[in-house]
C-alpha positions in Angstrom: 42.3 101.8 50.3 43.8 98.5 51.5 47.1 99.4 49.8 47.3 102.7 51.6 46.5 101.1 54.9 49.2 98.5 54.2 51.8 101.3 53.6 50.7 103.0 56.9 51.3 99.7 58.8 54.7 99.2 57.2 55.7 102.7 58.1 54.7 102.0 61.7 56.9 98.9 61.8 59.8 100.9 60.3 59.4 103.6 63.0 59.4 101.1 65.8 62.6 99.5 64.5 64.3 102.9 64.0 63.5 104.2 67.5 64.7 100.9 68.9 68.1 101.3 67.1 67.5 98.3 64.9 68.9 99.0 61.4 67.7 95.8 59.7 66.6 97.8 56.5 70.3 98.7 56.0 71.0 95.2 54.8 67.5 93.8 53.9 65.6 95.8 51.3 62.2 94.1 52.0 61.7 93.2 55.6 58.0 92.1 55.0 58.7 89.0 53.0 61.0 86.1 52.9 64.1 86.3 55.1 63.3 89.7 56.3 59.9 88.6 57.6 61.4 85.6 59.4 63.8 87.9 61.2 60.9 90.1 62.2 59.1 87.1 63.7 62.2 86.5 65.9 62.1 90.1 67.0 58.3 90.0 67.7 58.7 86.9 69.8 61.5 88.4 71.8 63.9 85.5 71.0 67.6 85.7 71.5 69.1 86.3 68.1 72.5 84.9 67.2 74.4 83.9 64.1 72.7 80.5 63.9 69.2 81.9 64.1 70.0 84.5 61.4 71.4 81.8 59.1 68.3 79.7 59.6 66.1 82.7 58.9 68.0 83.4 55.7 67.6 79.9 54.4 64.6 79.4 52.0 63.8 76.9 49.4 66.8 78.0 47.3 69.2 78.1 50.2 70.8 81.2 51.8 69.4 84.2 50.1 70.4 87.2 52.2 72.9 89.4 50.4 74.5 90.6 53.6 76.5 88.3 55.9 75.0 86.9 59.1 77.5 89.1 61.0 76.3 92.2 59.3 72.7 91.3 60.0 73.5 90.6 63.6 75.3 94.0 64.0 72.2 95.8 62.5 70.1 94.3 65.3 72.1 95.9 68.1 69.1 97.5 69.7 66.3 96.5 72.1 62.5 96.2 71.6 60.4 96.9 74.6 57.4 94.7 75.5 55.1 97.4 74.1 57.1 97.8 70.9 56.9 94.0 70.3 53.2 94.2 70.9 52.7 97.1 68.5 54.9 95.5 65.9 52.9 92.2 66.1 49.6 94.2 65.9 50.8 96.1 62.8 52.0 92.9 61.1 48.7 91.1 61.8 46.8 94.1 60.3 49.1 94.1 57.3 48.4 90.4 56.7 44.7 91.0 56.9 45.0 93.8 54.3 47.0 91.5 52.0 44.3 88.8 52.3 41.7 91.5 51.5 43.6 92.5 48.4 43.9 88.9 47.2 40.1 88.6 47.6 39.6 91.8 45.6 41.9 90.7 42.8 40.0 87.4 42.6 36.7 89.3 42.3 38.2 91.5 39.6 39.5 88.6 37.5 36.1 86.9 38.0 34.3 89.8 36.5 36.8 90.3 33.7 35.9 87.0 32.3 33.0 88.6 30.5 35.4 91.0 28.8 38.3 88.6 28.2 38.6 89.3 24.5 38.7 93.1 24.9 41.0 92.8 27.9 43.6 91.0 25.9 43.2 93.2 22.8 43.8 96.3 24.9 47.1 94.9 26.2 48.4 94.9 22.6 48.7 98.7 22.7 52.2 99.8 23.7 52.2 101.0 27.3 48.9 99.3 28.3 49.4 96.6 30.8 47.0 94.4 32.8 46.3 97.1 35.4 45.6 99.8 32.8 43.4 97.5 30.7 41.4 96.7 33.9 40.8 100.4 34.6 39.8 101.0 31.0 37.2 98.3 31.1 36.0 99.3 34.6 35.5 103.0 33.6 34.5 102.7 29.9 33.2 99.2 29.5 32.9 97.4 26.2 30.4 99.9 24.6 31.4 103.5 23.6 28.0 104.4 22.1 27.2 106.8 24.9 30.1 109.0 23.5 29.3 110.4 20.0 33.0 110.3 19.1 36.5 110.0 20.6 36.7 113.7 21.4 33.7 113.4 23.7 35.3 110.5 25.5 38.6 112.4 25.8 36.7 115.3 27.3 34.9 113.1 29.8 38.2 111.5 30.8 39.8 115.0 31.3 42.3 114.6 28.5 41.1 117.5 26.3 42.6 120.9 27.0 40.1 123.6 27.8 40.1 127.0 26.2 39.1 130.6 26.9 38.6 133.6 24.7 40.2 137.0 25.3 40.1 140.0 23.0 38.5 138.0 20.3 41.2 135.3 20.4 41.0 131.8 21.7 43.7 130.6 24.0 44.5 127.1 25.3 44.0 126.2 29.0 44.8 123.4 31.3 43.2 120.0 30.8 39.9 119.4 32.7 39.6 117.2 35.8 37.5 114.5 34.2 37.6 110.9 35.3 40.6 110.8 37.6 41.0 107.0 37.5 41.0 106.7 33.7 43.1 109.9 33.2 45.7 108.7 35.6 45.9 105.2 34.1 46.3 106.7 30.6 48.9 109.2 31.6 50.8 106.3 33.2 50.4 104.2 30.0 51.7 107.1 28.0 54.8 107.3 30.1 55.4 103.6 29.4 54.5 103.9 25.7 57.1 106.7 25.1 59.8 104.4 26.3 59.0 101.6 23.9 61.3 100.9 21.0 60.4 101.4 17.3 56.8 102.3 17.8 54.7 105.1 16.3 53.6 106.2 19.7 57.2 106.8 20.8 57.8 108.8 17.6 54.6 110.8 18.1 55.7 111.7 21.7 59.2 112.9 20.7 57.9 114.9 17.7 55.6 116.8 20.1 58.4 117.3 22.7 60.2 119.7 20.4 57.4 122.2 20.4 55.4 121.8 23.5 57.6 120.2 26.2 57.6 116.8 27.8 54.6 117.2 30.2 52.2 118.4 27.5 53.5 115.9 25.0 52.8 113.1 27.6 49.2 114.3 28.0 48.8 114.5 24.2 50.1 110.9 23.9 47.6 109.8 26.6 44.9 111.5 24.5 46.1 109.6 21.4 45.9 106.3 23.3 42.4 107.1 24.3 41.4 107.7 20.7 43.0 104.4 19.7 41.1 102.7 22.5 37.8 104.3 21.4 38.3 103.0 17.9 39.3 99.5 19.0 36.2 99.2 21.2 33.9 100.7 18.6 35.1 98.5 15.7 36.3 95.4 17.5 39.7 95.7 15.9 43.2 94.9 17.2 46.0 97.3 17.6 48.5 97.1 14.7 52.0 98.6 14.8 53.4 99.8 11.6 57.1 99.9 10.8 58.6 103.4 10.6 59.0 103.1 6.8 55.3 102.3 6.5 54.4 105.3 8.6 56.5 107.5 6.5 54.9 106.2 3.3 51.4 106.8 4.8 52.4 110.4 5.7 53.8 111.1 2.2 50.8 109.6 0.4 48.4 112.3 -0.8 44.9 112.1 0.8 42.1 111.9 -1.8 
């Protein structure tokens, strides 16, 4: 929620600058930190801005860091902020700062509670495509015990990563995936998108094999489903993800199952 509120406040500031004919974003990609933020402070305070003040705003610990020249920045500020606009901009910037402090407090609480799951948290990140954020969501939604789910299929169904089915004229047909746990589902779909871009992994090979017959979108969901099955097994057995080389995967495929 704080992130969404922050986006709203940033958009408000952008709108104020645009209607005041201030094109700062043309030359500064991020006006809410570093040099961009220091220039915004000058605008908020209604100070007279010249080349010297822009050069000073662009100087940080590592020296001058603005990609554009001071003259270009000065030209982009060829507008006027009214008293009310400066008041509204300052108000939005103060709200944005409070949201950022709120996010820092939340992140601190998250890491504090993750300490009890530290071992699992780091094991999950060994899976291609699973980063810190995804591992946090997995632990928050599933926990460290999968015993409430009889098998991986039940967990996938609960997460909304199992396609439904319907019967017509005596034949079963596939349907769209169920809604399920939107947080876990979204995190795993995102992780699958990252996993398919990894190099020399079985997950990447799995995705591209499926693409040829079911399309990219369905293949991505199938990969997310596979990730969840891996996660279920890792939590259940306490094992660590192990990546096999392509030659090893081929040998396993060709070896007869007894």
